[in-house]
Backbone as ProteinMPNN parsed JSONL, in Angstrom:
{"seq_chain_A": "XXXXXXXXXXXXXXXXXXXXXXXXXXXXXXXXXXXXXXXXXXXXXXXXXXXXXXXXXXXXXXXXXXXXXXXXXXXXXXXXXX", "coords_chain_A": {"N_chain_A": [[-21.492, 8.533, -1.14], [-19.641, 7.642, 0.75], [-17.9, 5.92, -0.675], [-16.757, 7.646, -2.626], [-15.502, 9.494, -0.941], [-13.665, 7.794, 0.231], [-12.053, 7.202, -1.976], [-10.926, 9.719, -2.455], [-9.415, 10.037, -0.084], [-7.726, 7.822, -0.344], [-6.26, 8.524, -2.656], [-4.944, 10.661, -1.581], [-3.198, 9.373, -0.038], [-3.949, 8.652, 2.509], [-4.361, 6.043, 3.971], [-5.454, 4.77, 6.187], [-7.744, 6.286, 6.88], [-9.112, 6.045, 4.447], [-9.483, 3.292, 4.388], [-11.385, 2.898, 6.42], [-13.62, 4.221, 5.323], [-14.02, 2.698, 2.983], [-14.548, 0.226, 4.082], [-17.047, 0.637, 5.261], [-18.494, 1.319, 2.93], [-18.317, -1.052, 1.52], [-20.059, -2.651, 2.85], [-22.452, -1.726, 2.072], [-25.653, -1.376, 0.28], [-25.501, -1.319, -2.534], [-24.362, -3.337, -5.006], [-22.317, -3.098, -7.014], [-20.794, -0.908, -6.171], [-20.125, -1.815, -3.628], [-18.514, -3.977, -4.285], [-16.327, -2.748, -5.643], [-15.461, -1.128, -3.549], [-14.594, -3.078, -1.797], [-12.358, -4.002, -3.203], [-10.709, -1.723, -3.159], [-10.441, -1.565, -0.41], [-8.883, -3.829, 0.123], [-6.533, -2.978, -1.156], [-5.849, -0.802, 0.461], [-5.309, -2.115, 2.89], [-3.084, -3.586, 2.09], [-1.238, -1.519, 1.477], [-0.963, -0.373, 4.02], [0.188, -2.513, 5.415], [2.625, -2.618, 4.062], [3.747, -0.217, 4.86], [4.135, -0.697, 7.593], [5.974, -2.789, 7.434], [8.105, -1.429, 6.174], [8.701, 0.452, 8.153], [9.587, -1.223, 10.19], [11.908, -2.11, 9.053], [13.358, 0.158, 8.905], [13.2, 1.806, 6.73], [12.423, 4.729, 4.912], [11.543, 5.384, 2.475], [10.431, 4.29, -0.764], [9.699, 0.867, -0.802], [10.975, -0.794, -2.639], [13.299, 0.565, -3.286], [14.716, 0.799, -0.994], [16.973, -0.72, -0.158], [18.55, -0.733, -2.377], [21.191, 0.315, -3.209], [22.914, -1.351, -1.691], [22.232, -3.85, -2.715], [23.051, -3.582, -5.374], [25.815, -3.242, -5.05], [26.477, -5.723, -3.933], [25.829, -7.371, -6.066], [27.699, -6.549, -8.01], [30.056, -7.27, -6.716], [29.785, -10.047, -6.53], [29.782, -10.75, -9.238], [32.396, -10.181, -9.955], [33.88, -11.978, -8.487], [32.957, -14.409, -9.31]], "CA_chain_A": [[-20.534, 9.462, -0.584], [-18.56, 6.93, 1.426], [-16.934, 5.428, -1.651], [-16.035, 8.786, -3.203], [-14.618, 10.002, 0.111], [-12.572, 6.837, 0.361], [-11.148, 7.387, -3.117], [-10.164, 10.959, -2.211], [-8.422, 9.758, 0.954], [-6.756, 6.888, -0.92], [-5.382, 9.296, -3.536], [-4.127, 11.521, -0.716], [-2.355, 8.421, 0.686], [-4.464, 8.459, 3.87], [-4.891, 4.698, 3.818], [-6.277, 4.424, 7.354], [-9.042, 6.932, 6.706], [-9.759, 5.436, 3.283], [-9.887, 1.938, 4.768], [-12.635, 2.992, 7.175], [-14.695, 4.562, 4.382], [-14.266, 1.566, 2.094], [-15.156, -0.845, 4.877], [-18.47, 0.971, 5.353], [-19.083, 1.255, 1.592], [-18.378, -2.457, 1.119], [-21.218, -3.244, 3.519], [-23.646, -1.042, 1.587], [-26.616, -2.153, -0.512], [-25.223, -1.312, -3.976], [-23.377, -4.388, -5.218], [-21.155, -2.669, -7.788], [-19.977, -0.06, -5.301], [-19.605, -2.674, -2.567], [-17.416, -4.765, -4.855], [-15.173, -1.857, -5.846], [-14.985, -0.718, -2.224], [-13.822, -4.214, -1.284], [-11.056, -4.006, -3.876], [-9.927, -0.63, -2.577], [-10.158, -1.95, 0.977], [-7.721, -4.72, 0.058], [-5.344, -2.182, -1.485], [-5.496, -0.038, 1.665], [-4.679, -3.047, 3.83], [-1.759, -3.9, 1.559], [-0.378, -0.343, 1.657], [-0.686, -0.226, 5.449], [1.163, -3.552, 5.774], [3.914, -2.211, 3.504], [4.289, 0.835, 5.727], [4.61, -1.34, 8.822], [7.187, -3.507, 7.061], [9.147, -0.437, 5.94], [9.076, 1.034, 9.45], [10.36, -2.229, 10.908], [13.212, -2.214, 8.396], [14.026, 1.447, 8.975], [13.112, 2.474, 5.445], [11.468, 5.834, 4.866], [11.13, 5.585, 1.093], [9.789, 3.182, -1.461], [10.269, -0.405, -0.367], [11.85, -1.35, -3.661], [14.549, 1.306, -3.357], [15.286, 0.949, 0.344], [18.296, -1.327, -0.037], [19.056, -0.903, -3.722], [22.647, 0.452, -3.331], [23.533, -2.545, -1.137], [22.008, -4.943, -3.658], [23.908, -3.352, -6.545], [27.194, -3.521, -4.647], [26.616, -7.17, -3.773], [25.811, -7.966, -7.407], [28.981, -6.263, -8.624], [31.08, -8.05, -6.02], [29.577, -11.437, -6.911], [30.172, -10.95, -10.644], [33.857, -10.116, -10.032], [34.478, -13.154, -7.861], [32.376, -15.621, -9.889]], "C_chain_A": [[-19.361, 8.757, 0.099], [-17.48, 6.494, 0.447], [-16.099, 6.569, -2.214], [-15.066, 9.392, -2.192], [-13.429, 9.094, 0.324], [-11.562, 6.981, -0.763], [-10.298, 8.642, -2.924], [-9.07, 10.72, -1.169], [-7.34, 8.811, 0.442], [-5.761, 7.641, -1.794], [-4.49, 10.252, -2.764], [-3.185, 10.689, 0.156], [-2.702, 8.326, 2.176], [-5.158, 7.098, 3.884], [-5.728, 4.249, 5.008], [-7.681, 5.02, 7.222], [-9.822, 6.321, 5.553], [-10.268, 4.041, 3.627], [-11.228, 1.957, 5.509], [-13.815, 3.298, 6.262], [-15.044, 3.375, 3.492], [-14.91, 0.402, 2.839], [-16.666, -0.61, 4.992], [-19.164, 0.85, 3.996], [-19.232, -0.195, 1.127], [-19.571, -3.172, 1.743], [-22.531, -2.645, 3.023], [-24.485, -1.891, 0.648], [-26.308, -2.237, -2.011], [-24.059, -2.258, -4.27], [-22.137, -3.923, -5.966], [-20.23, -1.799, -6.954], [-19.358, -0.891, -4.182], [-18.421, -3.489, -3.066], [-16.161, -3.918, -5.041], [-14.598, -1.395, -4.52], [-14.162, -1.835, -1.596], [-12.451, -4.306, -1.916], [-10.152, -2.91, -3.323], [-9.542, -0.942, -1.127], [-8.943, -2.866, 1.022], [-6.441, -3.955, -0.252], [-4.892, -1.354, -0.289], [-4.778, -0.922, 2.667], [-3.26, -3.385, 3.382], [-0.796, -2.734, 1.776], [-0.01, -0.15, 3.129], [0.3, -1.282, 5.917], [2.545, -3.188, 5.259], [4.559, -1.142, 4.364], [4.832, 0.255, 7.022], [5.918, -2.06, 8.539], [8.35, -2.533, 6.874], [9.622, 0.178, 7.252], [9.916, 0.053, 10.253], [11.76, -2.36, 10.341], [13.985, -0.902, 8.417], [14.026, 2.212, 7.671], [12.101, 3.606, 5.532], [10.949, 6.051, 3.458], [10.388, 4.394, 0.545], [10.478, 1.888, -1.069], [11.246, -0.974, -1.374], [13.201, -0.677, -3.717], [15.303, 1.33, -2.034], [16.699, 0.415, 0.446], [18.959, -1.531, -1.395], [20.569, -0.7, -3.826], [23.374, -0.776, -2.795], [23.398, -3.72, -2.097], [22.895, -4.792, -4.88], [25.366, -3.671, -6.219], [27.423, -5.023, -4.511], [26.633, -7.864, -5.124], [27.144, -7.746, -8.109], [30.072, -7.131, -8.019], [30.993, -9.516, -6.415], [30.048, -11.681, -8.335], [31.68, -10.894, -10.804], [34.505, -11.392, -9.522], [34.049, -14.441, -8.542], [32.853, -15.83, -11.229]], "O_chain_A": [[-18.224, 9.225, 0.032], [-16.289, 6.675, 0.703], [-14.873, 6.474, -2.273], [-13.945, 9.759, -2.542], [-12.316, 9.559, 0.568], [-10.355, 6.895, -0.536], [-9.097, 8.633, -3.195], [-7.931, 11.151, -1.351], [-6.164, 8.984, 0.762], [-4.553, 7.424, -1.69], [-3.409, 10.614, -3.228], [-2.46, 11.234, 0.989], [-1.859, 7.966, 2.998], [-6.384, 7.013, 3.817], [-6.627, 3.424, 4.848], [-8.679, 4.33, 7.432], [-11.029, 6.102, 5.652], [-11.358, 3.652, 3.206], [-12.098, 1.126, 5.249], [-14.885, 2.708, 6.405], [-16.219, 3.079, 3.273], [-15.729, -0.323, 2.274], [-17.461, -1.538, 4.839], [-20.283, 0.345, 3.91], [-20.18, -0.521, 0.413], [-20.036, -4.184, 1.22], [-23.603, -3.015, 3.502], [-24.083, -2.99, 0.264], [-26.806, -3.136, -2.689], [-22.927, -2.022, -3.849], [-21.022, -4.301, -5.607], [-19.009, -1.942, -7.027], [-18.195, -0.692, -3.829], [-17.438, -3.669, -2.348], [-15.066, -4.321, -4.646], [-13.381, -1.282, -4.378], [-13.153, -1.576, -0.94], [-11.479, -4.65, -1.243], [-8.974, -3.143, -3.052], [-8.441, -0.615, -0.686], [-8.068, -2.695, 1.871], [-5.388, -4.243, 0.317], [-3.693, -1.215, -0.046], [-3.756, -0.529, 3.229], [-2.345, -3.461, 4.202], [0.337, -2.938, 2.212], [1.128, 0.197, 3.446], [1.169, -0.985, 6.738], [3.539, -3.424, 5.945], [5.771, -1.154, 4.576], [5.886, 0.68, 7.497], [6.867, -1.954, 9.316], [9.453, -2.781, 7.361], [10.819, 0.398, 7.436], [10.862, 0.459, 10.929], [12.699, -2.686, 11.068], [15.14, -0.854, 7.993], [14.779, 3.174, 7.519], [11.048, 3.46, 6.152], [10.011, 6.823, 3.26], [9.801, 3.601, 1.281], [11.706, 1.825, -1.012], [12.249, -1.576, -0.991], [14.171, -1.294, -4.157], [16.423, 1.836, -1.972], [17.546, 1.043, 1.081], [19.822, -2.395, -1.548], [21.21, -1.505, -4.5], [24.362, -1.204, -3.391], [24.338, -4.495, -2.274], [23.438, -5.781, -5.372], [26.065, -4.294, -7.018], [28.46, -5.533, -4.934], [27.366, -8.834, -5.316], [27.667, -8.665, -8.739], [30.917, -7.664, -8.738], [32.021, -10.162, -6.615], [30.653, -12.716, -8.613], [32.206, -11.517, -11.726], [35.53, -11.838, -10.038], [34.704, -15.47, -8.376], [32.47, -16.805, -11.875]]}, "name": "protein", "num_of_chains": 1, "seq": "XXXXXXXXXXXXXXXXXXXXXXXXXXXXXXXXXXXXXXXXXXXXXXXXXXXXXXXXXXXXXXXXXXXXXXXXXXXXXXXXXX"}
């Protein structure tokens, strides 16, 4: 139940709640579930770090799109001058 609940929370983008479930499932006796829970746990940690990074940068959207207009403008400007 822990693993399945973690997957539901992960899919709902509740990475903190999912992380807690996966942490418990990873410590469980079933090796295959523990292994998969560990993989999901790593993904939760990564997503949570990305959110912290985005918040520090003032981005509210996808990290890849946060500064895309600025990057495009800089690329255009560089190609004109170079």
